[in-house]
N, C-alpha and C positions, 0 to 999 in steps of 0.2 A: 907751443909744443904741447901735445896731449899728455896729461898726467893720469896715471892709473894707480889704483890702490894696490899696495904690495902685501896687505894684511892677509895672512893665510886663514882659510876657514877652519873652524873647530873640527877636530876629528871625532865624530860621534860613533865610530865603529866599535863594537864590543872587543874588549881585550880577552886574552885567554883566561884571565881570572874571572871575568864577568860574563863570559859567553854562556856558562851553565846556569846562571842565576835567572829566576823568573822575571818576565817582563813587567814593567810598572803597570799597575792596574788602576791607578787614580792619577789625577792631575798633580796632586801633592807628591806622589811617589815618582812621577816623571820629573818633576822639578828637582827632587833630591838627587836623581840620577844624572842630571845634566852637568857637564863640565862648566867652568867659568866661560861666559860668552861676552868678551869685551865689546863694548859699543852697543849692547842690547839690554833692554830692561825685561826681566822675567818675573811674572806675577801669577798668582792663582786667584781668579775672580769668579765667584759663583760656580766653582767646580770646573772652570776652564783654565787651561794653561795659556797665558798670553805672553808671547814674545814679540817685542816691538823695538824699533830703533829708539835710542835716546832722543830727547827733544832737540829742536832747532836751537841755534844760539839765542834767538829771541825768546823762546820758551824758557831757557835757562836763565836769561837775564831777568825775566819777570819774577822768578823764584828768588833770585839774588836781591832784587829790589825789596821784596817782602822781608828778607832776612836783614837787610840794612835798616829798614824802618824799625824793626824789633831789637836791633843790636843793643841800644842803651838798656833796654829792659832785661835782655839776656845777661848782660854784664852785672847789672844791679842785683839780680836774683840768683846769680850763679847757675843759670840754666845752660843747656847746650842747644844750638840750632844747627840743623843739617839741611843743606839745599840739594836735594836729589842725589845724595850719596850715602844713604843708609837704608837698610831693609827693616821692615816691621813685620812682626809675627802677630796675627790676629788672635788674641786670647780666646780660647775655646776651640775653634776648628784648626788652629795653628797654621792657617793659610798665610803665605808670604805675599806682601805687597811692598811697593816702593813709592811712597809719596814724593811729591816734588819738593815739599818742605816739611820738616819735622821739628817740633819744639818739645824738649824733654828735660826733666831734672837731671842733674849730673849723675845721680845714682839710680837712674831708670833700670828696672829689672830687664833681663835679657832671656831670650830662648837660644841656648847655645852661646857661642862666642860672638856671633855677628848681629843677630836680629834683636831689636828692641821690642819688648812686649807692649802691645797696644794699650793695655789697661794701665800702664805706667806713664803714658805720654800726657803732655799738656795740650798739644794741638797738632793737627796736620793740615796741609794745604795741597790742593791739586790745581795745576794750570791746564785748562782745557785746550786741547789741540783738535784739529779736524778729525783725526783718527780715534780720538778718545772721548768724543762727546757723550755717548751713551754710558760708558763706564764711569766717567767723572761726574756727570750730572745725576745719573739715575741709580747706578749700582754701588758705587763706592760710599756714598753717604750711609746706606744701610750696613755696609761692611764695617765702617769705622764706628758707627753707633753701636752695633752688636759687640764690637771689641772694646766698648766703654772708653773711647777717645772723647774727652770732654767737649772739644771744639774742632770743627772742620771749616776751613775756608776754601771756597771755590773762586778762583780768578778765571773769568771766562771771556777771553778776547775774541772768541768765535761768535758770541751773541751780538746782536745789533739792537741797541748800543752795547758795548762791552760792559760787563757787570762784575761785581764782587759780592759774593753771598757768604754770610756767616751763619753756620749751623751750630746749635748748642742744645744742652739738656737732653742727652741720650737716654732713652728708656725703651726697653723691649725691641731693640734693633731699629729705632727711629729717632731722629732728632726732633724734639717737640717745638723748638724755637728756630725760626729762620728769618734773617734780615738780609734784604738784597738792595744794593744801590748801584746806580750807574757809575762807571769809573769817572773820577773827578770829585765825588762826594765823600765826606767822611763817613765811616761806619764804626760802631763801637763793638769791640771784641770783649765779651763778658768775662767774669772770673772763671777760671783761675788766672786769666791773662790780665783783664782789666785795663784795656788800652784802646784808645780811639785811633784808628788807622786812617790816615789821609790818603785816599786812593788816587789822588792826582799824581802821585809818584809814578803811576803806571802809564800816564798819558803819553809822555814822550816816547816811551818804549813801544807804544801802540801806533805811533805815527801821528798822534794828535798834537796840535800846537800847545 
């Protein structure tokens, strides 16, 4: 039997209260004007409003595997870990992004009620998908570095072979230190994390024996 989705699309029509208001003039203003869009990820990247579907189950599983590896550290240091379910506000331009994984202190400062401020984070991670290659590999490192996120991890199952990259030492919008390994090899995550990640945890999820 053919199954179809019954989810109703978001109603983006102006209400009588908003019809007289000026139209958004920037990507950030348009982001603020949007209603909640369940099942979609909404970010502002380099002045562009990006609306994309949430990742595949495999994409989400890679983020969870990273979370599981860091779980003992999170408990020991009373940190908070979020796998694809928290928004980050880039300190400075205030642009909203949604990393695939976020590591933050329990008292991380916020922008409003929902968004964690990037300058208060410990680490972010992105899982590259075919539709996010340029943003995750080329654009987001500069965004996170400019927002003073100490460490960024890029798990890249699209690369051949699949890789894990650790970026650290942000300065003037650039990460000065980069370490890349093929999935299956250990890679050290420097302070403030100070942890050696065994990336072989990702092999089975990527279909490798």
